[in-house]
N, C-alpha and C positions, 0 to 999 in steps of 0.2 A: 694450422689452428689459428684462428683470428683472435683479436682482443676480446670480443664478446664471449667466445668459447672459454678462454682462459679465465675471464671474470666469473662466468657461470661455474666453472670447475672450482675456483677458489671459494666461492660462496658455499658450494656443496661440501667442500673440505672443512671450512670453518664450522658449518653445521654439524658435521661428523665429529669435529673436535669438541664442540660443546656437549654432544651426547657422550663422548668418551670421558670428559671431566665428570659428568653426572654419574656415569656408571662406575668410575673410579671412586667417587665419594661413597656411593652405595656399598660397593664391595669392601672399601676400607672400614666402614662402620660394621659390616657383617663380620669382618675379620676381628675387629676389636671386641665385639660382643662374644664371638666364639672363643677368643682368648680368655676373656673374663670368666665365662662359664667353665672352661677347662681348668683354669687355675683354682677356682673355688672347689670344684669337684675333686681335684687332685689333693688339695689340702685336707678336705673332709675325709677322703679315703685314707690318707696317711694317718690322720688322727684316729680314725676308727680302727685301723690295723694295730696301732700302738695300744689303744685303750681296751678294745674288745678282744683282739686276737693275741695280744701280748707279744707282738713282733718287735724285734730290735729296731731302733731308730734307723740304723744303717741299712736295713733291708726294706724299710717302709716305702721309700721313694720308688724303687724298682718294682715292687709288688703293686703299688697303687697305680702306676702307669699301665700295668697289664690288666687291671680289672676292667670288666666289660663296660661299665658306664664311662669311666675315665678314658679308656682307649677310644671309645666312640666319639667323645667330645674332642679328643686330641685329633682324630681324623677330620672332624668337621673344621677344626681350627686350621689344620694344614691345608685342606681344600680351599678354605676361604682365603688363605694367604696366597695360594697359587692363583686363584681367580683375580685377586688384587694385582699381583705381579703381571699377569697377562694383560689386564686393563692398562696398567702403566706402560707396558711395552707398546701396546696398540696406540696409546696417546702419543708416545715419543715418535712412533712411525708416522703418524699423521702430521706432527709438527715438522718432521723432516720433509715430508712431501709438500707441505705448505711453503717451506723455505725454498725448495726447488722451483715450485710454481711461481713464487714471488720473483725469483731470479729470471725466469722466462718472461714474466710480465715486464719487468724492468728493462730487459734487453729489447723487447718489442717496442716499448715506449721510447727507449733510448734511440733505437734505429729510426723511429718515426720523426725524430727532431731534425 
C-alpha cells in the first residue's frame, strides 16, 4: 500500500466518522424524545390508576409500566437507547481504525526520511 492509498483510505475513514457523529446525534435526540414521552405517559398512567381505579400508590408504578401504551413507549425508549449505543460503538471503532491508519502513515513517512 503506497502513501496515496493510505491518504485515500484516511479520507474515507474521516468521512465515515463524520457520518457516524451525525447518526449518533440523531439517535441521541430520538432516545431523549422517546424517554420524554415514556416518562410523561408513565406518570399520567400512575395518576390515572390512583385517581380512577383507586389503586394503592405502592402498586401503581408496576401496573403503569405494564399498561399497553406505557409498555409500548418503554419499548421504543429501549430500542432508541440500543440504537444510540450501537452508533457510539461504531464511532469508537472508526476512531480506533483511524489511529491505526495514522500510525501506518507516520511509519511510512518516517521511513521515507
